[in-house]
C-alpha positions as CSV (number, residue, x, y, z in Angstrom):
1,M,137.2,10.8,14.3
2,S,138.4,11.0,17.9
3,P,136.5,13.1,20.4
4,Q,139.5,15.5,20.5
5,D,139.5,15.9,16.7
6,D,135.7,16.4,16.7
7,H,136.2,19.2,19.2
8,T,138.9,20.7,17.0
9,V,136.5,20.6,14.0
10,R,133.9,22.5,16.0
11,T,136.6,25.0,16.9
12,I,137.5,25.4,13.3
13,T,133.8,25.9,12.4
14,D,133.4,28.5,15.2
15,L,136.5,30.3,14.0
16,L,135.2,30.5,10.5
17,R,131.9,31.8,11.8
18,Q,133.7,34.5,13.8
19,R,135.7,35.6,10.8
20,I,132.5,35.9,8.7
21,R,130.6,37.8,11.3
22,G,133.5,40.2,11.7
23,V,133.0,41.5,8.2
24,F,129.3,42.2,8.3
25,R,129.4,43.6,11.9
26,H,131.2,46.8,10.6
27,L,129.7,47.0,7.1
28,P,126.7,49.3,7.9
29,K,128.8,52.0,9.6
30,G,131.5,51.6,7.0
31,L,128.9,52.4,4.3
32,A,128.0,55.5,6.3
33,G,131.6,56.7,6.2
34,D,132.6,56.0,9.8
35,E,136.4,56.1,9.8
36,E,136.9,53.4,12.5
37,A,134.3,51.1,11.0
38,I,136.0,51.4,7.6
39,H,139.3,50.4,9.2
40,Q,137.7,47.5,11.1
41,M,135.8,46.3,8.0
42,R,139.1,46.1,6.0
43,V,140.8,44.2,8.8
44,A,138.0,41.8,9.1
45,G,137.8,41.3,5.4
46,R,141.5,40.6,5.1
47,R,141.3,38.1,8.0
48,L,138.5,36.3,6.3
49,R,140.3,36.2,3.0
50,V,143.2,34.4,4.8
51,A,140.9,32.2,6.9
52,L,138.6,30.9,4.1
53,P,141.2,28.9,2.1
54,L,142.6,27.5,5.4
55,L,139.3,26.5,7.1
56,A,136.7,25.8,4.4
57,R,136.0,22.3,3.3
58,K,136.2,23.1,-0.4
59,P,138.7,25.9,-0.6
60,G,138.8,25.6,-4.4
61,G,135.1,25.5,-4.8
62,R,133.0,28.0,-6.7
63,R,131.4,29.6,-3.6
64,V,134.8,30.1,-1.9
65,R,136.4,31.5,-5.0
66,R,133.5,33.9,-5.6
67,A,133.5,35.0,-2.0
68,L,137.2,35.7,-2.1
69,R,136.8,37.8,-5.2
70,V,134.1,40.0,-3.6
71,L,136.1,40.3,-0.4
72,R,139.1,41.4,-2.3
73,E,137.1,44.1,-4.0
74,L,135.6,45.1,-0.7
75,T,139.0,45.6,1.1
76,R,140.5,47.4,-1.9
77,T,137.6,49.7,-2.3
78,A,137.6,50.6,1.4
79,G,141.4,50.9,1.3
80,K,141.4,54.0,-0.9
81,S,139.4,56.0,1.6
82,R,141.4,54.7,4.6
83,D,144.7,55.8,3.1
84,L,143.3,59.3,2.8
85,D,142.2,59.2,6.4
86,V,145.8,58.4,7.5
87,S,147.3,61.0,5.1
88,L,145.0,63.7,6.5
89,D,146.0,62.8,10.1
90,L,149.7,62.9,9.2
91,L,149.4,66.3,7.5
92,A,147.2,67.7,10.3
93,D,149.8,66.6,12.9
94,R,152.6,68.1,10.8
95,L,150.9,71.5,10.3
96,G,149.5,71.6,13.8
97,S,153.0,71.9,15.1
98,R,153.7,74.8,12.8
99,A,150.9,77.3,13.6
100,P,150.0,79.8,12.4
101,L,149.7,78.3,9.0
102,S,150.4,80.1,5.8
103,R,147.5,80.5,3.3
104,E,149.0,77.7,1.1
105,Q,149.4,75.3,4.0
106,A,145.8,75.8,5.0
107,L,144.7,75.3,1.4
108,L,146.5,72.0,1.2
109,R,144.9,70.8,4.3
110,R,141.4,71.8,3.0
111,R,142.0,70.1,-0.3
112,L,143.1,66.9,1.4
113,R,139.9,67.0,3.5
114,A,137.8,67.6,0.4
115,T,139.6,64.7,-1.4
116,R,138.9,62.4,1.6
117,A,135.2,63.4,1.7
118,Y,134.8,62.8,-2.0
119,S,136.6,59.5,-1.7
120,R,134.3,58.3,1.1
121,S,131.3,59.2,-1.0
122,R,132.7,57.2,-4.0
123,M,133.6,54.4,-1.7
124,A,130.1,54.0,-0.3
125,E,128.7,53.9,-3.9
126,A,131.3,51.4,-4.9
127,L,130.6,49.2,-1.9
128,M,126.9,49.2,-2.7
129,D,127.7,48.0,-6.2
130,L,129.4,44.9,-4.8
131,E,127.5,41.6,-4.7
132,I,127.0,41.7,-0.9
133,A,123.8,39.6,-0.9
134,R,125.5,36.9,-2.9
135,L,128.5,37.1,-0.7
136,R,126.3,36.5,2.3
137,R,124.6,33.5,0.6
138,D,127.9,32.0,-0.4
139,L,129.4,32.3,3.0
140,R,126.3,30.9,4.7
141,A,126.6,27.9,2.4
142,V,130.3,27.5,3.1
143,L,129.6,27.7,6.9
144,A,126.8,25.2,6.6
145,R,129.3,22.5,5.4
146,G,131.3,23.1,8.6
147,G,135.0,23.5,9.1
148,E,137.6,21.4,7.4
149,E,139.2,18.4,9.3
150,V,142.1,19.4,11.5
151,F,144.7,17.4,9.6
152,A,143.9,19.2,6.3
153,V,143.9,22.6,8.0
154,R,147.4,21.9,9.5
155,V,148.7,20.9,6.1
156,R,147.4,24.1,4.6
157,L,148.9,26.2,7.5
158,R,152.3,24.6,6.9
159,A,152.1,25.3,3.2
160,V,151.2,29.0,3.6
161,R,153.9,29.4,6.3
162,D,156.6,27.8,4.2
163,E,155.7,29.4,0.8
164,E,154.9,32.9,2.1
165,G,157.7,32.8,4.6
166,Q,160.3,31.8,2.0
167,A,159.1,34.6,-0.4
168,L,159.2,37.2,2.3
169,L,162.7,36.4,3.4
170,E,163.9,36.3,-0.2
171,G,162.2,39.7,-0.7
172,F,164.0,41.3,2.2
173,R,167.3,39.8,1.1
174,A,166.8,41.1,-2.4
175,L,166.1,44.6,-1.2
176,S,168.9,44.7,1.3
177,T,169.3,48.4,2.3
178,E,167.5,49.8,-0.8
179,F,164.7,52.3,-0.2
180,D,161.9,51.0,-2.4
181,P,158.5,51.8,-0.8
182,V,156.5,49.9,-3.4
183,A,158.5,46.6,-2.9
184,L,158.4,47.2,0.9
185,H,154.7,47.6,0.8
186,A,154.4,44.2,-1.0
187,L,156.5,42.7,1.8
188,R,154.2,44.3,4.3
189,R,151.2,42.6,2.7
190,Q,153.0,39.3,3.0
191,A,153.7,39.9,6.6
192,R,150.1,40.7,7.2
193,R,148.9,37.5,5.6
194,L,151.4,35.5,7.7
195,R,150.2,37.3,10.8
196,Y,146.6,36.3,10.1
197,T,147.7,32.8,9.2
198,A,149.5,32.6,12.6
199,E,146.4,33.7,14.4
200,V,144.4,30.9,12.7
201,G,147.2,28.4,13.6
202,D,147.1,29.5,17.3
203,A,143.3,29.2,17.4
204,V,143.4,25.7,15.8
205,R,146.2,24.5,18.1
206,G,144.7,25.9,21.3
207,G,146.6,26.6,24.4
208,P,148.8,29.7,24.9
209,P,149.2,31.9,21.8
210,S,152.6,31.9,20.1
211,D,154.7,35.0,19.7
212,A,154.2,34.9,15.9
213,P,151.2,37.3,15.5
214,D,152.8,40.0,17.6
215,L,156.1,39.7,15.7
216,W,154.4,39.9,12.3
217,K,152.4,42.9,13.6
218,T,155.6,44.7,14.6
219,L,157.1,44.2,11.2
220,Q,153.8,45.1,9.5
221,E,153.4,48.4,11.4
222,Q,157.0,49.4,10.9
223,I,156.7,49.2,7.2
224,G,153.2,50.7,7.4
225,K,154.4,53.9,8.9
226,L,156.9,54.3,6.1
227,H,154.2,53.5,3.5
228,D,151.8,56.1,5.0
229,H,154.3,58.9,4.7
230,H,155.2,57.8,1.1
231,V,151.5,57.9,0.1
232,L,151.2,61.4,1.6
233,A,154.3,62.5,-0.3
234,G,152.7,61.3,-3.5
235,W,149.6,63.3,-3.0
236,L,151.6,66.4,-2.2
237,A,153.7,65.9,-5.3
238,T,150.5,65.8,-7.4
239,Q,149.4,69.0,-5.8
240,A,152.7,70.7,-6.5
241,T,152.5,69.6,-10.2
242,A,148.9,70.9,-10.6
243,A,149.8,74.2,-8.9
244,E,152.8,74.7,-11.3
245,R,150.6,74.1,-14.3
246,R,148.3,76.9,-13.0
247,A,151.2,79.2,-12.3
248,Q,150.5,79.1,-8.5
249,T,154.1,79.5,-7.6
250,A,153.6,79.9,-3.8
251,L,151.3,76.9,-3.5
252,A,153.6,74.7,-5.7
253,A,156.6,75.6,-3.5
254,T,154.7,74.9,-0.3
255,A,153.4,71.5,-1.6
256,R,157.0,70.6,-2.7
257,A,158.3,71.5,0.7
258,E,155.7,69.4,2.5
259,R,156.3,66.6,0.0
260,N,160.1,66.7,0.8
261,W,159.3,66.5,4.5
262,A,157.0,63.5,4.1
263,E,159.5,61.6,1.9
264,A,162.3,62.4,4.4
265,E,160.2,61.0,7.1
266,A,159.6,57.8,5.1
267,M,163.4,57.5,4.6
268,K,164.0,58.0,8.3
269,L,161.5,55.3,9.1
270,H,163.2,53.0,6.6
271,H,166.5,53.5,8.4
272,Q,164.8,52.6,11.7
273,L,163.3,49.5,10.0
274,L,166.8,48.4,8.9
275,L,168.2,48.9,12.4
276,A,165.4,46.6,13.7
277,H,166.7,43.8,11.4
278,P,163.5,42.8,9.7
279,I,164.9,39.5,8.5
280,D,165.6,38.5,12.1
281,I,162.1,39.5,13.1
282,A,160.6,37.5,10.3
283,T,162.8,34.5,11.1
284,K,161.7,34.5,14.7
285,A,158.0,34.8,13.7
286,L,158.4,31.8,11.3
287,E,160.1,29.8,14.0
288,A,157.2,30.6,16.4
289,M,154.9,29.2,13.7
290,G,156.9,26.0,13.7
291,H,159.1,26.9,10.7
292,A,162.7,25.8,10.4
293,R,163.7,25.3,6.8
294,T,163.9,28.9,5.4
295,A,165.2,30.4,8.6
296,A,168.7,29.2,7.8
């Protein structure tokens, strides 16, 4: 191994160590229900889920597979509470511009706050049920082996870039102009994985960072805003249905009206996404990662 490759391996090991530390740095406050810590814990967990198969010496080994399973459970568990945080912020901003509130609007806001509080409590319990101690042991063992050799990492990076990039472009082409929040959210997850892959690629390569992470982030955030409003619309629709069953006519009408607003905002954001030409953004991001084949 040349001195340059030896330095790169140390860089890979250091990067893996940073990704591991990022998860556990935010875990204590996340367990306590801190909103920002929950968000950062999810982000760090997702970054590590992408980095482990790229950087570990035995990506298909038992410890890596077990760690990935627990990390997936961790990010999904924390995600439910985080979605409610965002929904409450959106509803609060919406109602804050319409003061004074009606009794039904105030009730909807209180119920969403109560739902979020309950979700945080359940989240903390669910996180404590995860095998965190084993996760730490497995990750320490993975890190003790050191990072993978640079050639193998580059091969893995190219494979993720090509496979995920092809799937994402095909997904956008299949949707065309259709408003399908579920399918768009799946494409958002792919863009996020490619963003974190691009970050790993930049760190391994060294030198000035590419434009890829920022381009993927732009695409991810545009779809994310649409998704957030769609999630809120779903919660409001559930409230409207429950109120109708209880013959609470005024509450049902208010919940339906707010649901219509949230869904209209989601459709407006979808229109803005189409005007931004997401396929062009994705193609530029893939090219910045060194991709050429599927951009055609």
